[in-house]
Structure formats: C-alpha cells, structure tokens
C-alpha positions as CSV (number, residue, x, y, z in Angstrom):
1,M,-15.9,9.7,22.7
2,K,-13.6,6.8,21.2
3,Q,-9.9,7.9,20.2
4,S,-9.6,7.4,16.5
5,L,-6.6,5.0,15.4
6,F,-5.1,8.1,13.5
7,D,-4.7,10.0,17.1
8,A,-3.6,6.7,18.8
9,V,-1.0,6.1,16.7
10,G,0.4,9.7,17.1
11,G,-1.3,11.4,14.2
12,L,0.7,12.7,10.8
13,P,4.2,12.5,12.0
14,I,3.9,8.7,12.8
15,L,1.9,8.1,9.3
16,K,4.7,10.0,7.5
17,K,7.3,8.4,9.3
18,A,6.1,4.7,8.7
19,H,5.1,5.4,5.0
20,K,8.7,7.0,4.5
21,I,10.4,3.6,5.9
22,F,7.9,1.4,4.1
23,Y,8.5,3.0,0.8
24,D,12.2,3.0,1.3
25,K,11.6,-0.7,1.3
26,V,9.2,-1.2,-1.2
27,Y,11.6,0.9,-3.7
28,A,14.5,-1.1,-2.8
29,H,12.6,-4.6,-3.0
30,P,13.6,-6.5,-6.3
31,W,10.0,-7.4,-7.3
32,I,7.7,-5.0,-5.7
33,G,9.8,-2.1,-6.3
34,Q,9.5,-2.5,-10.3
35,F,6.0,-1.4,-9.8
36,F,7.4,2.0,-8.9
37,I,10.0,2.5,-11.5
38,G,9.4,6.0,-13.0
39,H,7.0,7.1,-9.9
40,N,8.2,9.9,-7.4
41,Q,8.5,8.2,-4.2
42,G,7.6,11.4,-2.2
43,A,4.2,11.8,-4.1
44,I,3.6,8.1,-3.4
45,E,4.2,8.4,0.5
46,N,2.2,11.5,0.8
47,R,-0.8,10.2,-1.1
48,Q,-0.5,6.7,1.1
49,T,-0.2,8.9,4.1
50,S,-3.2,11.0,3.4
51,F,-5.3,7.9,2.4
52,M,-4.5,6.2,5.3
53,A,-5.1,9.3,7.7
54,E,-8.8,9.4,6.2
55,K,-9.2,5.6,6.6
56,M,-7.8,6.0,10.1
57,G,-10.2,8.7,11.3
58,G,-8.1,11.8,11.1
59,S,-9.6,15.0,9.9
60,I,-7.1,14.7,6.6
61,E,-9.1,14.1,3.2
62,Y,-7.8,12.0,0.6
63,F,-8.1,13.5,-2.9
64,G,-6.3,10.6,-4.9
65,R,-7.9,8.1,-7.1
66,E,-10.0,5.1,-6.0
67,M,-7.7,2.1,-5.2
68,E,-9.5,0.0,-8.0
69,V,-8.6,2.8,-10.6
70,T,-4.9,3.1,-9.3
71,H,-4.4,-0.6,-9.3
72,E,-6.4,-1.9,-12.2
73,A,-3.6,-2.4,-14.7
74,M,-1.3,-4.1,-12.4
75,Y,-0.9,-7.9,-12.2
76,I,-1.1,-7.9,-8.2
77,T,-1.0,-11.4,-7.0
78,E,-1.8,-12.6,-3.6
79,E,1.9,-13.1,-2.8
80,L,2.7,-9.6,-3.6
81,F,-0.3,-8.4,-1.4
82,S,1.1,-10.6,1.3
83,L,4.8,-9.2,0.4
84,R,3.6,-5.8,0.8
85,Q,2.0,-6.3,4.0
86,S,4.9,-7.9,5.8
87,L,7.0,-5.0,4.5
88,L,4.5,-2.6,6.2
89,E,4.5,-4.5,9.3
90,E,8.1,-4.6,9.7
91,S,8.4,-0.8,9.0
92,L,5.3,-0.3,11.8
93,R,7.6,-2.5,14.3
94,E,10.7,-0.7,13.4
95,I,9.3,2.7,14.5
96,G,7.6,1.1,17.6
97,V,4.0,1.1,16.8
98,D,2.3,-0.8,19.7
99,V,1.2,-4.2,18.6
100,K,-2.6,-3.6,19.2
101,L,-2.4,-0.6,17.1
102,R,-0.3,-2.1,14.5
103,E,-2.8,-5.0,14.1
104,R,-5.5,-2.3,13.6
105,W,-3.4,-0.5,11.1
106,L,-2.7,-3.5,9.1
107,Q,-6.3,-4.7,9.1
108,I,-7.5,-1.4,7.6
109,D,-4.6,-1.7,5.0
110,G,-5.8,-5.1,4.2
111,A,-9.2,-4.3,3.8
112,F,-8.5,-3.1,0.0
113,K,-6.9,-6.4,-1.0
114,K,-10.2,-7.4,-2.7
115,K,-10.0,-4.4,-4.8
116,I,-6.4,-4.8,-6.2
117,V,-5.4,-8.5,-6.2
118,K,-6.0,-10.3,-9.2
119,G,-7.3,-13.7,-9.3
120,S,-5.8,-15.2,-12.5
121,L,-3.1,-14.0,-14.9
122,E,-5.4,-15.2,-17.7
123,E,-8.4,-13.3,-16.3
124,F,-6.3,-10.2,-15.9
125,M,-5.0,-10.4,-19.4
126,N,-8.4,-10.6,-20.9
127,T,-9.4,-7.2,-19.3
128,R,-9.1,-4.6,-21.8
129,W,-8.2,-0.9,-20.8
130,P,-8.1,1.3,-24.1
131,Y,-5.7,4.0,-22.3
132,K,-3.8,1.7,-20.0
133,K,-1.1,-1.0,-20.4
134,H,-1.1,-4.4,-18.7
135,I,1.7,-4.4,-16.0
136,V,2.8,-7.7,-15.4
137,I,6.1,-8.2,-13.4
138,S,7.6,-11.8,-12.9
139,K,8.9,-12.7,-9.7
140,P,12.5,-12.6,-9.5
141,Q,14.4,-15.8,-9.0
142,D,16.1,-14.7,-6.1
143,V,13.3,-13.6,-4.3
C-alpha cells in the first residue's frame, strides 16, 4: 500500500507546525494579511490543517465550508494566489519538508486555485450575494 502524503510529511504535527508558520507570515503581510483582519488565526490554522490533512490522505475529516463558499466574496487575483503559494512554500522549506513532498503539498494546495481566483474585478463586482459584502483589497504600494 502506497504511503499517503499526510504520513510521508510527518502527519498532524508537521501540518500544524507548517500552518502556524504560514499563517504567521500571512497575517503579518501588508496585503494578504488584510483579508484576515478580525478572523481568529488559531481557528484558521486549525481549519486549514484539517482541510489539507483530508486532501493529503489522512484520516482526519474536514467539516468546514467549501472553498468556493468561503472565498466567493473575496477578490482574489492570480497575483494574490501566487503570493500565498510562495509564503506556503517558504514555510514548508523553513520546517524542512523534503523538496519532493513540498512539491506534492503545493500541487494539492494549488489545485483549488480555479475555485477561488477571480477573472476580473468587473466580473467580480457584477456578482451579487445578498448576504455578503464584496471584499476588494488593493495592493499596497510598498509590496
């Protein structure tokens, strides 16, 4: 039986450690961090950990909302998604995740890009949600 990516990277302790470091970087970032203002970092880390654990083949079940629902009211560009990926890769390198395992992790993470990246601001702004406010955060000049 082939070993799951979850087991290969070291299981829950490594996912927790990676997401703690990753979200420390995300929350501190002057652009991407603005999407997280008012959201509990620990709760976000826990949701991301269970989400990725399930996607990596672990026995942990994710009970959070679907990606599309969670991100539908956020204007997430290709550039923001790439920034997020680079912060995740940096975090995985810092904790010593092997390059091949890191590539697999990033591939799984990147598979959700189509569900959250928006094509254009105009298209995004013309989408209506009766219960959600559109979240558009401009890129700071110093980023």
